[in-house]
C-alpha positions as CSV (number, residue, x, y, z in Angstrom):
1,M,74.5,102.0,91.5
2,F,73.0,98.6,90.9
3,K,76.4,96.9,91.4
4,K,76.8,98.6,94.8
5,L,73.4,97.5,95.8
6,A,74.1,93.9,94.7
7,V,77.4,93.9,96.7
8,W,75.7,95.3,99.8
9,L,72.8,92.8,99.6
10,Y,75.3,89.9,99.1
11,L,77.5,91.0,102.0
12,R,74.5,91.4,104.3
13,S,73.3,87.9,103.3
14,V,76.6,86.2,104.3
15,S,77.9,88.6,107.0
16,K,75.3,89.7,109.5
17,K,75.8,92.1,112.4
18,E,74.3,89.6,114.9
19,D,77.2,87.2,114.1
20,I,79.5,89.3,116.3
21,D,78.2,87.7,119.5
22,F,78.8,84.3,118.0
23,F,82.4,85.3,117.0
24,L,83.1,86.6,120.5
25,N,82.0,83.4,122.2
26,T,83.5,80.7,119.9
27,R,86.9,79.1,119.5
28,Y,88.4,76.0,117.7
29,D,89.1,72.9,119.8
30,R,91.5,70.8,117.7
31,E,90.9,67.5,119.7
32,K,87.1,67.8,119.4
33,N,87.3,69.5,116.0
34,I,84.9,72.2,117.2
35,F,85.0,76.0,117.8
36,I,84.7,77.3,121.3
37,N,86.1,80.9,121.8
38,P,88.7,82.4,119.4
39,C,88.8,85.9,121.0
40,E,90.4,85.4,124.4
41,R,93.3,87.8,123.5
42,L,91.3,90.2,121.3
43,S,89.2,93.2,122.3
44,I,85.7,93.8,120.8
45,K,87.1,96.6,118.7
46,Q,89.8,94.4,117.4
47,V,87.4,91.6,116.5
48,L,85.1,94.1,114.7
49,A,88.1,95.5,112.8
50,I,89.3,92.0,111.8
51,I,85.7,91.1,110.7
52,E,85.5,94.3,108.7
53,S,88.8,93.5,107.0
54,V,87.5,90.0,106.0
55,D,84.3,91.5,104.7
56,Q,86.3,93.8,102.5
57,E,88.1,90.8,101.0
58,I,84.8,89.0,100.6
59,I,83.5,92.0,98.6
60,K,86.6,91.9,96.3
61,S,86.2,88.2,95.7
62,Y,82.5,88.7,95.0
63,L,83.2,91.3,92.4
64,L,85.6,88.8,90.7
65,G,82.8,86.3,90.6
66,L,83.3,84.2,93.8
67,K,80.1,83.8,95.8
68,I,81.0,82.3,99.2
69,S,78.2,80.8,101.3
70,R,77.3,82.2,104.6
71,E,78.3,79.0,106.4
72,H,81.8,79.2,104.8
73,V,82.1,82.9,105.6
74,I,81.3,82.2,109.3
75,K,83.9,79.4,109.4
76,E,86.5,81.5,107.7
77,K,86.0,84.4,110.2
78,I,86.2,82.0,113.2
79,A,89.3,80.4,111.7
80,I,91.0,83.7,111.3
81,L,90.1,84.9,114.8
82,Y,91.3,81.5,116.2
83,I,94.6,81.8,114.3
84,I,95.3,85.3,115.4
85,N,94.5,84.3,119.0
86,E,96.9,81.4,118.8
87,L,99.7,83.6,117.5
88,G,99.2,86.0,120.5
89,N,97.5,89.3,120.5
90,L,97.7,92.1,117.9
91,H,100.4,93.9,119.8
92,S,102.7,90.9,120.4
93,I,102.5,89.1,117.1
94,P,105.0,91.5,115.3
95,K,107.3,91.1,118.3
96,R,107.1,87.3,118.4
97,F,107.3,86.6,114.7
98,E,109.0,88.0,111.6
99,F,106.4,88.8,109.0
100,E,107.4,85.9,106.8
101,E,107.2,83.5,109.7
102,A,103.8,84.7,110.7
103,M,102.6,84.5,107.1
104,S,103.8,80.9,106.9
105,I,102.1,79.9,110.2
106,F,98.9,81.7,109.3
107,S,98.8,80.1,105.8
108,N,99.4,76.6,107.2
109,K,96.7,76.9,109.9
110,L,94.2,78.6,107.6
111,F,94.5,76.1,104.8
112,E,94.4,73.2,107.4
113,I,91.1,74.5,108.8
114,M,89.6,75.5,105.5
115,K,90.7,72.5,103.4
116,E,87.2,71.1,102.9
117,E,86.0,74.5,101.7
118,M,88.9,74.8,99.4
119,L,88.1,71.4,97.8
120,F,84.4,72.4,97.6
121,Y,85.0,75.6,95.7
122,F,87.7,74.0,93.5
123,Q,85.1,71.5,92.3
124,K,82.2,74.0,92.2
125,L,84.2,76.5,90.2
126,E,85.5,73.9,87.8
127,K,82.0,72.8,87.0
128,Q,81.1,76.5,86.4
129,G,84.0,76.9,84.0
130,L,85.6,79.5,86.3
131,I,89.1,79.7,87.7
132,K,89.4,76.7,90.0
133,N,91.7,78.2,92.6
134,M,89.7,81.4,93.1
135,Y,88.8,80.5,96.7
136,N,92.4,79.7,97.5
137,C,93.3,83.1,96.1
138,H,90.6,84.6,98.3
139,L,92.0,83.0,101.4
140,E,95.5,84.3,100.5
141,S,94.1,87.8,100.0
142,V,92.4,87.6,103.4
143,K,95.6,86.4,105.1
144,D,97.7,89.1,103.5
145,A,95.2,91.9,104.4
146,I,95.0,90.7,108.0
147,L,98.8,90.4,108.4
148,Q,99.5,93.7,106.7
149,A,97.1,95.4,109.0
150,I,98.7,93.7,112.0
151,Y,102.3,94.6,111.1
152,N,101.4,98.1,109.9
153,K,99.5,98.7,113.2
154,Q,96.2,99.4,111.4
155,F,94.0,97.5,113.9
156,P,93.0,99.1,117.2
157,Y,95.2,98.1,120.2
158,M,92.6,98.8,122.8
């Protein structure tokens, strides 16, 4: 009971419902290194489903001892929405890319955008005596969950 409450409190502290408007109105501009609007090709239901999928992976990582900051959770979600939007839409991605190709593209883009956070958690976890690449594993888990859901048609298409 206490563990469920702790998980719920942690998730609510890093992933707030009011963030949805922010995610719907933000995207990454590579030249300016800023986010502007990652959801041009995604419906509100799709964005919510993707955010929920990321939240589930955040919970799993938290239960393994990784506490990701709110700032990094927001950047991670925006990055994922941006990458999916860049690949196409949820319906076209499996038609445009083989699963392995999409996985490679997604990994490269995600790790490029999140490289500062990866270094931050590597150093932080090393100081704490924990597994240093725990955050990298978290990002891999998120990427896999998202792509599995896309290719298995688990996200809403409307």
